[in-house]
C-alpha positions in Angstrom: 40.2 72.9 76.5 41.4 76.2 75.5 41.9 77.3 71.7 43.8 80.1 70.6 42.3 83.2 69.4 43.3 83.4 65.7 41.3 86.8 64.9 43.5 88.9 63.3 42.8 92.8 64.0 44.0 95.8 63.4 44.3 98.9 65.9 45.6 102.6 65.5 46.5 105.2 67.6 47.3 108.7 66.6 49.3 110.9 69.4 52.0 113.4 69.4 54.8 114.9 71.8 56.9 117.8 71.6 60.6 117.7 71.3 63.7 119.7 69.6 66.1 118.8 67.6 69.0 119.4 65.2 70.3 117.8 62.3 74.1 117.4 61.1 74.1 118.2 57.5 76.6 118.7 54.7 74.6 121.9 53.1 73.0 124.9 54.5 69.7 124.4 55.9 67.8 125.9 59.1 67.5 122.2 60.5 71.1 122.6 61.5 70.2 124.8 64.6 68.2 123.4 67.5 64.7 123.9 67.0 61.5 122.3 68.0 58.2 120.6 66.4 55.2 118.9 67.5 55.9 115.5 66.0 52.6 114.0 65.5 52.6 110.0 65.5 50.1 107.4 64.0 50.8 103.8 64.7 48.9 100.9 63.0 49.4 97.3 64.4 48.0 94.2 63.0 48.0 91.1 65.0 46.2 88.4 67.0 44.1 89.5 70.5 46.2 88.8 73.9 44.4 87.1 76.7 43.1 90.5 77.6 40.9 91.0 74.6 43.2 93.5 72.7 46.4 93.6 70.1 47.9 96.1 72.4 46.7 98.0 75.1 46.9 102.0 73.6 48.5 103.5 76.7 51.3 101.0 76.5 51.9 102.3 72.9 51.5 105.9 74.3 54.1 105.1 77.0 56.9 104.2 74.1 56.0 107.4 72.3 55.6 109.9 75.6 59.5 109.1 76.2 60.3 111.7 73.7 57.9 114.3 74.8 59.8 117.5 75.9 63.1 116.1 75.4 66.2 117.0 73.2 66.1 114.2 70.4 69.5 114.2 69.9 69.6 112.5 73.1 68.3 109.5 71.7 69.3 109.7 68.4 72.9 110.5 66.1 70.4 111.9 63.4 66.9 112.4 64.7 65.1 112.9 61.7 61.5 111.5 61.0 62.7 108.3 59.4 65.0 106.9 62.2 62.3 107.8 65.0 59.6 106.0 62.8 62.1 103.1 62.5 62.8 103.3 66.6 59.2 102.7 67.3 58.5 99.9 65.2 61.5 98.1 66.2 60.2 98.8 70.0 56.7 97.9 69.3 57.6 94.8 67.5 59.9 93.4 70.0 57.6 94.4 72.8 54.5 93.0 71.6 54.8 89.1 70.7 51.3 89.1 69.7 51.6 92.2 66.5 52.5 90.3 63.4 53.1 93.7 61.6 53.4 97.6 62.3 53.1 100.9 60.0 54.3 104.0 61.8 54.2 107.6 60.6 56.2 110.4 62.3 55.0 113.9 61.0 57.6 116.5 61.3 55.2 118.9 59.6 51.8 119.1 59.0 52.9 118.5 55.2 55.3 115.9 55.7 55.7 112.3 57.4 58.1 109.4 56.8 56.4 105.9 57.4 57.9 102.9 57.8 56.2 99.3 57.7 57.8 96.4 59.4 56.8 92.8 59.8 57.4 90.8 63.3 59.9 88.4 61.9 62.4 90.9 60.5 63.5 92.2 64.1 
């Protein structure tokens, strides 16, 4: 007889991608011109262990992030802000990994500034 694993775990992944973007703003800003960043990403996932004994395979999480590497983020977003990127990553994780109960995503645009979103699996 198999019992469901109810061990709640938290995992963390720190990764990055290099990409360009420009923003559409109603005021003067250097961000209205195309420019690049090294975007650092921190992922915190809470959930149950899957049949392989993991919450999420770290390589599968990195695959979600790697699609942005060396790309123009305006291909993916109308307004590629750290806020919108973090929401996109959160939504993809919660949709793809059913054993993830919640996650927090931090997207660092510079070494001094980030956007963070937190979400529960039933929000998607």
